[in-house]
N, C-alpha and C positions, 0 to 999 in steps of 0.2 A: 311172540314172546321176546324175540331178540330186540325189536323195537322198544318194547316197555322196559327192557334192561338198560337200554341206552337212555332213554327218558329219565329212568329213576336215577342213573348216574349223573346226568346232567342237572338235574334239580339238587343232587348232593353237592355238586360243585358251586352251584349258585348259592344255595343256602349255607353251606358250611364253609365255603371257600373265602367270603369276604372277611370273616373275622380271623381265620388261620393265617399262619405264615409258615414259610420254610425255614429250616435252622440249618446252616451249613457249618462243617467242620473240616479242618484240614491240617496236615503236618507241614507248616509253611517252610520253605528252605530259606536258609540264612546265607546271603551272599557277602562277601566283602567287596567294597568299592574297588579296592585295588585289584582283587581277583577277577572282576568283571570289567576292568578297563580294557577298551578295544575289543572285547569280545561281541560279535554281532548279535547273538541271541541268548537270553537269560532263561534258564528253567524255572518253572513254577510248579506249585503242587496241585494235584487233584483235589476236588471237594466232594464231600459226601453230603447229600441234602436229605433231611428227613421232612417229608412233604406234609403240609397241613391239610391242603384241599384234596377233592376227589376227582382225578382227571380223567376226562372222557375224549372220544375222537374229535378232533379238530381244534382242541385246546393248544395255545402256544406257550413255550418256554424259552426266554431269553437270557443267554448269559453274556455278561459285558466284563471285560477286563479293563483294568484301569490305565493300562498303557497299550500302545498298538502290538499286536501279535507279531512274531518274526515272519519275514517274507517267506511266501511259499507254504505257510501252515494250512492245512486243510482240516475239515471238520467230517467225521463219520457219524453214523447213527448211534444213537444211545436208547436206553429204555428205562421205563419206570417199573420197579420190582415190588411185589408184595413179599410176606414172609415165606410164601411157598413157592410155586412154580409160575405163579402168575406175572405176566409181562405186557406192558403197554409200549409198543414201539414208539420212538420218536426220530423222524426223519428230518434232514436240514431244509428249511424252508427259505432261509436268506442269511446273508451274513455281510460284515462290514470289516473294516481293518482291526476293530478290536471287540467283535461281538458276533454271535451266531444266534439264530432263531430256530427252533425246532417245532414241528407239529405232531401232535399225537395221532396215532393210527387206530385202528379198531381195537375195542377191549374184548379180550377172550372170555368166553362165557365162565371159565374157571377163575378169573381174577377176583381176589376177596378183598373188597374195599374196607372190611372191618379190621385187617391187618395193618401193620406199619407199612408206609410206602416210601421208597428211598430212590434217590437218582444219584449215581455216581458219575462225575464228569471225567474227561480225559485231560491229564496235565498237558498244558500248551506253553511254549515258549514265548516269551515277549521280547520286542526289539531291544536290543542293548542301549541303554542310555545313562548319563551320569546321574548320580542320585544323591540325595542330601543323606548324612549319616541319620539312621532312624526312619528312613522313607520305607515305604511299603507298596507292594502290588497287591490289588484286591480283585476278587471276582464277584460281581454283583448278580442277582437272580431277580427276574420279574416274569409274571406268567398272566395269562387272559384266557377267557373263555373264547369259543368260536365266533360269540357275538361282541367280543370286545370287553367284557366285565372283568376287571383285575381281580385275581385270585392270589391266594397266598401273599397278601400284601404285609408291608413292614418287615420283609426279610432284610437283615443286616448285611453288608458286604463281608466277605470272608477273605482273611489275609492268606495269600498264597506264596508270597516271597517278601523277605525283609532285607534291607541293606544297611551296612555299617562300615565305617572307617575301620580298617584293620590295623593300620600302624600309625604311630604318632611319635613325637619327640618329647621326651621329658627334660625340662631344663632345671638344673639347680642353679639359681640366681647368684651372681657375684656381687652381692651387696656389700658396701663398705663405707666408712667414713674415713675421711683423711684428717689427719690431726693437725689442727691449725697452730697448737702449741709447740709442735715439732717442725715449724717452719714448712708444713705441708709436704714432708718429704717421706712420711711414713703413715701407716694407717693407725686408726684408734683401737684400742682393745675392744671396742664393741662396735658393730656394724649399724647400718640404719635402720635395722629391725631391732635393735636392742641385744642382739646376740653376740655371743664371744667371737672374736675375729683375730687372726693372726696380723701381726704388725708388719710382717714382710711378704705373706702370701696371699694371693686371691686366686679363687677357683671358680670356673664356669663348667659344670658337667652336663653333657648330652647323652642320651641313651635312646635308641629305638625300642620301642616296646609295643606288644600286642595291646590294643586298647581294650579296657573291660567291658564296654558294651557289646562289642562283638563276641568276646569269650563268653559273657554272660548269656547273651541269646543263644549260642551254641547249647549252653548247658541246660536250658529251659526243656521241660518235657515235651512241649508242643513243638518243638523245632527240629529241623534236620539240616546238616551240613550241606551248603551249596558251593559255589565258587570261593576260592581263597588263593591268596597270592603267596609267593616266596620272596621275601626281601633279601637282598645281597649285601655283604659287608665287605666287599672287596676281595674276597679270597679267590673268586672265579677269575679266569683269564679272559672271559668272554664279557661279563657284565661289569659295567663300572660299579664303584662303590657308592653307597649312600653317603651323603654329606651334609654337614651342619655348618654354615658360614656365620661366624660371630662378628657382627659389624660393631665397630667402637672406635676409640681413639688409642691407637698404640704409638703415636708419635714420640711420646716421652721416653721410649726405648730406642729410637732410632739413631744410628751413627752419622752424625752430620757430614762426615767426609766422604760419604759415598752417594752416588745418585740414587741407586735402588733402596729399597727399604732394607737395612740390615741392622741387626741388634749390636748395641753398644753394651758389652758386659758389664762395663763399669757403672752402668745406669740401673741394669736389671736384666731379667730373661723373661722368654716366654716359651713355654712348653705345650704342645709341639709347635715346631717352627719350620716351614719350608720356604724355598726361594719363590714359591708362588703365593706366599702370603704377602700382604701389604700393611701400611701403616693405618689402615681403616677397616681390614678384615682379616680374620684368621679362620681357616677352613679346618673343621675336624672330621675324621672318619671313624664313626662310633662302632665299636664292637657288638655286633647286633644280638639282642636278647640275652645277653650274658652279663656284660657290665658296662659302665658309662665310660666315655672318652672325656678326660679332663683337659681344660685349657687353664694352665697353671701360670699366673703372673706373680713375678718376684721383683721386689725393688731392693736396691742396694742402699737406699735412703739418702741418695746423691741428688736424683731428678726431682723437681718440684712437681707434685702431682696436681691434677685439677678434677673437678667435678665432671662426670661423664656418665653416659647411659649406654647399655650393650642391648642388641637385639640379635635374635638368632632366626635365620631363614633356612629351612631344610628342604633338601631335594632327595626325594626317596627314589632309588633305583631297585626295581623288582621285576619278577617275572610273574604274568598274569596266570589265570588258571589254564591258558592255552600253552603256556611256556614261552610266551612272546616278552621280550624285554620292554618295559615301560618306565617312565618318569613322571612323578608327581611332586609338584612344588607345593610346600605348606606356606601357610601365611606366617609372616614374621611375628614372632613373641618376644615379649620382654625376657631379656637374660640378666637383668639387675642393674644397678647403678651406683656410682660413687657420689657420695655428698661431702659436705664439710662440717666438721662438728663446731662450728662458729655460732654467732648470734644471729637470729632472725627476728625482726621487730617491726610491727605494722603500725604506721600513723593513719588515723581515720579522718576523713572528711575535709581535705584541704579544698578551699573554693577555687575554681578556675576562672578568674576574671582579672581584668587589667589592674584594677584597683586594690588587689590583694597581693601581698608579697609572704611567700610561705618561709617559716622559719623550721629548719630540720637541722638538730645538731646532734653528733655522735660523740659520746664519751666513752673513752677506753681507760679504764683505770688499771689496766695490767701493763707489763712491761714489753709485751710483744705486739708490733703493729699488723694491723689486718686490712687487706683489701676491702672496699665498699662496693657493692653492686646493689642493684635494685630493680624492682618492677613497679608499675602504677596500673591500677585498676579503675577505668572511668566508663560509665554507661555500657557496662557489659564487656569491655574490651580490655585486655592486659597489654600493656606496653612494656618492653624490655628498656629499662634506663641505662643498661650498660655499666661500664665502670665509672664511679663516682669519687674516686679518690682514695686515699688511704688514711686509716685512723691511727695514728701514732700512739705509743704507750704513753699513758698518763697526760692526754690531751683532749681537747674539744675539738671536732672537725665539722665545719659547716658544709652541709650539702644541699640546702634549700634552692639556691640559684641554679645549681647545675641540674636539679630535679625539674624546676620550671621551665628552664631552657628546652628540655626535651618535650615537656608537655606542649609549649608554644608551638612546637613544629609539628605536631599531630591534629589529625582532623577529626579523630574519633572522640574526642572529649569536648562536648559543646561548652561554649561560654555560659557561665552560670551553673554548670555542674560541679559536683564534688568528687575528688578522686581520693583514693586510699594509696599510700605508698609502703611498699614492704621492702625493708633495707637488710642486707645480709652482710656481716662483717666477718672477716676470717680472724677472729681472735676469741679468745675464751668467753663463753657467752656469760658467765658470771661477772666478767669485767666490763661488759658492755651496756650502755642504757642509751635511750634516744629521747631527747626534748623535742616537743613538736608544737607548734603554733603559728599564727599568721598575723600580719599587720594589714588594717583596712584604712586605706586613704581616702578621706572624703573629698567631695568637690571643692571645699572651702579651704583644703590642706591640712586639715586636722587629721590625726590619727589615732586608731584604736587598737589595742593588741588583745589578742584571745588566744587561750591555750587549746589544745586538741588532745583527745584522748589516744593512747596508743595500746597495743595488745599487752603490754606490760601493766600499764595503769589499771586495766580492765581486770586484771587477774590478781 
């Protein structure tokens, strides 16, 4: 009778198991990457599997974690349960760094295959490792009969742990336009995003915040809190403060009479400022999770301002989930830029060959002169043309020879190619126009002149 029961169970496993699959559920743990930084092992959740096949003695089940298990992790016996008191014992057959294989023992006579069958795993810690934000640890399930026939196939991996960056830095960008009509000594009333802007004050704000992906994951019904970090704002006498270094150009504020970077109050001010700051970087210590720390730049409208960009590089100081001090550097992000509210016009299609002489004239109908700079784009490469002179008020200024002299010295614009030139003039845009063309000299010495389109003529 016992042999017939086993035979019947084996047939059930073969006939019903091929199409069936196990379904795993877990309340995954959500870890912060900062909380787990430097921690040797990271906890994961247990999984409950609703089995589809009918298991019998000699069948095997393999559980595989997507990361290696922590050192020293052992494996004990498990069991398959029916809804009553029936139990099929599972004993360890073999294991690797990230998996364990069980073999089913004898099926008791009271075991009821007609009921739901479940397998509950034991939560195992994985080896601590750096994770990308949004990464996960999964547990995969596979099973086979004693003859090697796969059963409960198609089972999907079950997430047992999630990782998210816990902290980040929010930057309010210091965008501004320098007013060329006021000799570039103050800002325009509109910034380079078209928003209202103070003519004397420019601000970069930095704030340490909990990132929403981590907080959102914790709030989901299917998750549980795992490792978390505690960030430091400098109030502790043990942990150093989290800092945000804002790189830019502060040399316009420097007092020329001193060797070290020292603010000349007649030119403007920068708040906060310490002796550790330099003409190229100011360090902020944000008030954590409460309010932003502002870098405030003020001009007295004496120094001539120039276009510049700012970047912010953050160094987070925090205690991981074990209370150990850690440091994490974040990649540099844009902290804004200053532009000029002058004219920018592009001339298209200048031939690059010895027989061609480019004509580029800048007309300034205003009363304020403006510096001329430019770039050239040829064969996919952009070349900085540097300073090309100054467009005085109510004059025409020739820049074609200066442009061609630069292009003759580069190797990235092939002979016979055409290049586009973008000219920027620090004068009122409505006062500036550009005439563009070129002269072709034939072998017999005859000349032909052709005009070129510009971004103004095409609009």
